[in-house]
C-alpha positions as CSV (number, residue, x, y, z in Angstrom):
1,M,-51.6,-22.8,5.6
2,T,-51.1,-26.3,3.4
3,A,-48.0,-28.3,4.6
4,H,-45.9,-28.8,1.2
5,R,-45.7,-32.2,0.8
6,V,-41.9,-33.7,-0.9
7,P,-42.4,-35.0,-4.1
8,I,-41.4,-39.3,-4.1
9,A,-39.0,-39.6,-6.4
10,P,-38.6,-44.3,-7.1
11,Q,-35.7,-45.7,-8.2
12,S,-35.2,-46.1,-12.1
13,I,-36.9,-49.7,-12.2
14,D,-38.7,-48.8,-15.8
15,A,-35.0,-48.1,-17.2
16,P,-35.2,-49.2,-20.7
17,L,-33.7,-52.9,-21.3
18,T,-30.0,-51.7,-21.5
19,S,-26.9,-54.4,-23.2
20,T,-25.3,-55.0,-20.6
21,A,-26.5,-55.5,-16.8
22,I,-24.8,-57.0,-13.6
23,F,-27.1,-58.7,-10.7
24,L,-25.0,-58.7,-7.6
25,V,-26.4,-60.0,-4.6
26,V,-25.3,-59.7,-1.4
27,T,-24.8,-60.4,2.4
28,V,-24.3,-57.8,5.3
29,S,-22.9,-59.1,9.0
30,D,-24.2,-56.6,11.9
31,A,-20.4,-54.9,12.1
32,G,-21.1,-53.9,8.1
33,V,-24.5,-52.1,8.5
34,D,-23.1,-48.5,8.6
35,A,-20.6,-49.2,5.9
36,A,-23.8,-50.5,4.1
37,R,-25.9,-47.8,4.4
38,E,-23.7,-45.1,3.3
39,V,-23.3,-46.7,0.1
40,V,-27.0,-47.5,-0.5
41,S,-27.8,-43.5,1.0
42,G,-24.9,-42.6,-1.9
43,I,-25.9,-44.3,-4.7
44,E,-27.0,-41.7,-6.7
45,D,-23.7,-39.7,-6.6
46,L,-22.0,-43.1,-7.4
47,V,-23.6,-43.5,-10.5
48,K,-23.3,-39.7,-11.1
49,T,-19.6,-40.4,-10.7
50,V,-18.9,-43.3,-13.0
51,G,-21.7,-42.5,-15.2
52,F,-21.0,-38.5,-16.3
53,R,-18.1,-40.4,-18.6
54,D,-20.6,-41.0,-21.2
55,L,-24.4,-40.1,-20.6
56,D,-25.4,-41.6,-23.6
57,A,-25.0,-45.0,-21.8
58,H,-27.6,-44.6,-19.3
59,L,-26.3,-45.9,-16.3
60,S,-28.5,-46.8,-13.4
61,C,-28.6,-48.7,-10.2
62,T,-31.6,-49.9,-8.6
63,I,-30.8,-51.2,-5.0
64,G,-33.4,-53.8,-3.0
65,I,-32.9,-54.1,0.2
66,G,-34.0,-58.2,2.3
67,A,-36.1,-58.2,5.6
68,R,-33.3,-59.4,7.2
69,I,-31.8,-56.2,7.2
70,W,-33.9,-54.2,6.8
71,P,-34.6,-52.8,10.6
72,A,-30.9,-52.6,11.2
73,L,-30.5,-50.7,7.7
74,T,-33.1,-48.3,7.9
75,G,-34.8,-47.9,11.2
76,H,-38.1,-47.9,9.9
77,P,-40.7,-51.3,10.1
78,L,-40.7,-53.5,7.1
79,P,-42.7,-52.5,4.2
80,A,-46.4,-54.2,4.8
81,D,-45.8,-57.5,2.5
82,L,-41.6,-57.9,2.6
83,H,-40.4,-60.8,4.0
84,P,-38.1,-63.8,3.1
85,F,-38.5,-65.6,-0.1
86,P,-40.2,-68.8,0.6
87,V,-39.6,-72.2,-0.6
88,V,-42.2,-73.6,-3.2
89,A,-41.8,-77.2,-3.6
90,G,-44.3,-79.2,-6.1
91,A,-43.8,-82.7,-6.6
92,Q,-41.3,-82.2,-9.4
93,H,-39.7,-79.3,-8.9
94,T,-38.6,-76.7,-6.3
95,A,-38.3,-72.7,-6.2
96,V,-35.3,-72.5,-3.6
97,S,-34.9,-69.7,-1.1
98,T,-31.3,-68.4,-1.1
99,P,-29.6,-65.3,1.0
100,G,-29.4,-62.3,0.2
101,D,-29.6,-58.5,1.8
102,L,-28.8,-56.1,-0.2
103,L,-29.6,-56.0,-4.6
104,F,-27.5,-54.4,-6.8
105,H,-29.5,-54.0,-10.3
106,I,-27.1,-52.3,-12.6
107,R,-27.7,-51.2,-15.8
108,A,-25.4,-49.5,-19.0
109,E,-25.0,-49.8,-22.5
110,R,-21.4,-50.3,-21.5
111,R,-20.0,-53.2,-19.8
112,D,-16.9,-51.3,-18.6
113,L,-19.4,-48.5,-16.3
114,C,-21.2,-51.7,-15.2
115,F,-17.7,-52.8,-14.1
116,E,-16.5,-49.6,-12.3
117,L,-19.8,-49.2,-10.6
118,E,-19.9,-52.2,-9.4
119,R,-16.0,-51.9,-7.9
120,L,-16.9,-48.7,-6.1
121,I,-20.1,-50.4,-4.7
122,I,-18.0,-53.7,-2.8
123,S,-15.2,-51.1,-1.9
124,G,-17.8,-49.3,-0.3
125,L,-19.0,-52.4,1.6
126,G,-16.0,-53.2,3.0
127,P,-15.1,-56.8,4.4
128,D,-18.2,-57.4,6.4
129,A,-20.4,-57.6,3.1
130,R,-20.0,-61.3,1.3
131,T,-20.9,-61.8,-2.2
132,E,-24.1,-64.5,-2.8
133,D,-24.2,-64.2,-6.1
134,E,-23.1,-62.3,-9.3
135,T,-24.3,-62.7,-12.8
136,I,-23.0,-60.5,-15.8
137,G,-26.5,-60.7,-17.8
138,F,-26.5,-59.3,-21.7
139,R,-28.8,-58.4,-24.6
140,Y,-29.4,-61.7,-27.0
141,F,-30.7,-60.3,-30.3
142,D,-34.1,-59.0,-30.5
143,A,-34.3,-59.3,-26.5
144,R,-34.4,-63.2,-26.2
145,D,-33.7,-65.3,-23.8
146,L,-31.0,-68.5,-24.8
147,L,-34.6,-70.7,-25.5
148,G,-34.8,-68.9,-28.5
149,F,-37.9,-67.1,-27.5
150,V,-38.6,-63.1,-26.8
151,D,-38.7,-62.3,-23.3
152,G,-40.1,-59.8,-21.4
153,T,-43.2,-59.6,-24.3
154,A,-46.4,-59.2,-21.7
155,N,-44.5,-55.9,-19.6
156,P,-46.9,-52.9,-18.5
157,V,-46.2,-49.9,-20.7
158,G,-47.0,-46.3,-20.4
159,P,-49.5,-45.5,-17.4
160,D,-49.9,-49.3,-16.2
161,L,-46.6,-49.1,-15.5
162,P,-46.0,-47.2,-12.4
163,A,-49.8,-48.7,-10.9
164,A,-48.5,-52.1,-11.6
165,T,-44.6,-51.8,-10.4
166,L,-45.0,-49.1,-7.6
167,V,-46.6,-49.2,-3.8
168,G,-49.4,-46.7,-3.6
169,D,-51.2,-45.7,-0.7
170,E,-52.0,-48.8,0.6
171,D,-49.0,-48.7,2.4
172,A,-47.9,-44.9,2.3
173,A,-44.6,-44.8,4.3
174,Y,-43.3,-46.7,1.7
175,A,-45.3,-45.5,-1.7
176,G,-43.1,-44.9,-4.9
177,G,-41.2,-48.0,-3.8
178,S,-41.5,-51.9,-5.4
179,Y,-41.1,-55.6,-4.3
180,V,-38.5,-57.1,-6.2
181,V,-37.6,-61.3,-6.9
182,V,-34.8,-62.7,-8.4
183,Q,-34.3,-66.0,-9.6
184,K,-31.6,-67.4,-11.4
185,Y,-31.9,-70.4,-13.7
186,L,-30.4,-72.4,-15.7
187,H,-31.3,-74.0,-18.8
188,D,-30.6,-77.8,-20.2
189,V,-29.9,-76.1,-23.6
190,G,-29.6,-79.9,-25.2
191,A,-32.7,-81.3,-24.2
192,W,-34.6,-78.2,-25.3
193,E,-33.1,-78.1,-28.8
194,Q,-34.2,-82.0,-29.2
195,Q,-38.1,-80.5,-28.6
196,S,-39.7,-79.3,-31.8
197,A,-40.3,-75.7,-32.6
198,E,-44.0,-76.5,-31.8
199,Q,-43.2,-78.6,-29.1
200,Q,-41.5,-75.6,-27.7
201,E,-44.0,-73.3,-28.8
202,A,-46.2,-75.3,-26.9
203,V,-44.3,-74.7,-23.3
204,I,-44.0,-71.1,-24.0
205,G,-47.1,-70.0,-25.5
206,R,-45.7,-68.0,-27.7
207,T,-44.3,-68.6,-31.6
208,K,-40.8,-68.8,-31.8
209,L,-39.8,-67.1,-34.8
210,D,-42.7,-63.6,-34.8
211,N,-43.6,-63.7,-31.0
212,I,-47.4,-64.5,-31.8
213,E,-49.2,-64.9,-28.5
214,L,-51.4,-69.0,-28.9
215,P,-54.4,-69.6,-27.6
216,D,-55.1,-70.6,-23.8
217,A,-55.5,-74.4,-23.4
218,E,-59.3,-74.9,-22.6
219,E,-58.2,-77.6,-20.4
220,G,-55.5,-79.8,-19.2
221,Q,-51.9,-78.7,-19.3
222,K,-51.3,-74.9,-19.4
223,S,-48.1,-73.2,-21.3
224,H,-45.9,-71.0,-19.7
225,K,-47.9,-67.5,-20.5
226,T,-50.9,-68.5,-19.4
227,L,-49.5,-69.7,-15.9
228,N,-48.1,-66.4,-15.5
229,T,-50.6,-64.5,-16.3
230,I,-52.8,-63.7,-12.6
231,E,-56.4,-62.2,-12.8
232,D,-58.9,-62.2,-9.9
233,A,-62.0,-59.7,-9.9
234,E,-60.0,-56.6,-10.3
235,G,-58.7,-57.8,-13.9
236,E,-55.3,-58.7,-14.5
237,H,-52.6,-57.9,-12.5
238,D,-49.3,-57.5,-14.5
239,I,-45.3,-57.3,-13.5
240,L,-42.2,-55.9,-14.6
241,R,-39.9,-58.1,-16.0
242,D,-36.1,-57.2,-16.8
243,N,-34.8,-60.6,-17.5
244,M,-31.6,-61.4,-19.1
245,P,-29.4,-64.2,-20.8
246,F,-26.3,-65.1,-19.0
247,G,-24.0,-68.2,-19.7
248,S,-20.8,-69.6,-21.1
249,P,-20.8,-71.7,-23.9
250,A,-16.9,-72.7,-23.4
251,A,-18.5,-73.8,-19.9
252,G,-21.5,-75.4,-20.9
253,E,-23.6,-72.8,-18.9
254,F,-26.7,-71.1,-19.9
255,G,-29.3,-69.3,-18.0
256,T,-31.7,-67.0,-17.7
257,Y,-31.7,-64.2,-14.5
258,F,-34.8,-63.5,-13.6
259,I,-36.2,-59.8,-11.8
260,G,-39.7,-58.9,-11.0
261,Y,-40.6,-55.9,-10.3
262,T,-44.3,-55.6,-8.7
263,R,-46.5,-53.1,-6.8
264,R,-48.1,-56.3,-5.0
265,L,-45.7,-59.7,-3.7
266,W,-48.5,-61.6,-3.8
267,V,-49.1,-61.6,-7.4
268,L,-45.5,-62.4,-8.0
269,E,-45.9,-65.4,-5.5
270,K,-48.9,-66.9,-7.0
271,M,-47.0,-66.9,-10.0
272,L,-44.3,-69.0,-9.1
273,E,-47.0,-71.0,-7.1
274,R,-48.8,-72.0,-10.3
275,M,-45.3,-73.3,-12.1
276,F,-44.3,-75.2,-9.2
277,I,-47.2,-76.7,-7.9
278,G,-49.2,-76.2,-11.2
279,D,-53.0,-75.1,-11.7
280,P,-54.3,-77.3,-11.2
281,P,-51.6,-78.8,-8.5
282,G,-49.5,-81.4,-10.8
283,L,-49.7,-79.7,-13.8
284,Y,-46.7,-77.7,-13.4
285,D,-44.8,-75.1,-15.7
286,R,-43.1,-77.5,-18.3
287,I,-40.8,-75.2,-18.8
288,L,-39.2,-76.4,-15.3
289,D,-38.3,-79.6,-17.0
290,F,-35.8,-77.7,-19.0
291,S,-34.8,-74.9,-16.5
292,T,-33.9,-75.5,-12.9
293,A,-33.8,-72.5,-10.4
294,H,-30.6,-71.8,-8.7
295,T,-31.3,-69.0,-6.5
296,G,-34.7,-66.9,-5.3
297,T,-34.3,-63.9,-3.0
298,T,-36.8,-61.5,-2.4
299,F,-35.9,-57.6,-1.9
300,F,-37.7,-54.4,-1.5
301,A,-36.5,-51.4,-3.8
302,P,-37.8,-48.3,-1.9
303,S,-37.7,-44.9,-3.5
304,A,-34.9,-43.2,-4.3
305,T,-36.0,-40.3,-1.5
306,F,-36.2,-42.5,0.6
307,L,-32.7,-44.1,0.3
308,A,-31.3,-40.5,0.3
309,S,-33.0,-40.0,3.4
310,L,-30.8,-42.9,5.0
311,A,-27.9,-40.3,5.1
312,D,-29.8,-38.3,7.5
313,D,-30.0,-41.4,9.8
């Protein structure tokens, strides 16, 4: 008799870009691990509890778990490539590494639903969890960042999406999961706006108005688009970007919250190496002259099936 294989349901990392999102990163003390396990294993019910008020708002929450808390929280070995975010120090700019045990990526078309779900999550985590960062993102015009360019153009679609983002047989115990890297960038908008449109386009590698890809530089300084294109003998490797702008004009704060989902963590780390160190070394991504990374944390977002199973543990 052939054994029945339980279907693996990924988390909703492929949820469409919504009008608002919350990126919540927390650390959990040893005393708070049990409460954290209860929250992450019951996240589907929490989403239903809040989301039923407006199903058309498409409320979702993707959870990432960091390397430090993984063994105690899950009782399982680390996913093959999961490790803390490494500092990437270039000659001019540094990708910093900051604490984070759990990531809650909350999305919806309504701000109030995101707010309520976050409230229930924090209440469930209790006093032994500490918020390391809470960023509220919003969709800006036609999916543009606050530098004025369309963001996420190169995201995979169709069958390329799961192939680029979901772990497969290479780490079968965690199939259906995805590695997640988050960074919070703050922009010097004043300095950026002093650049001409042509100079900005050369930095990004696309036209500003109509988002047309510009040719790669034959030699010398590469654009942001080119430095983030990773190719090897197997071809080009994509990641899924669900970035969102955030900020406060009154406080002079303008930023982009970068969140990347990937099947292969090395691909995303190679992008950061090329951005901050340069390719060749020294020719770093010129966007970093205007955008500073203030956080950097790595997580693994296991399948929804895996998260639910933690309740039995």
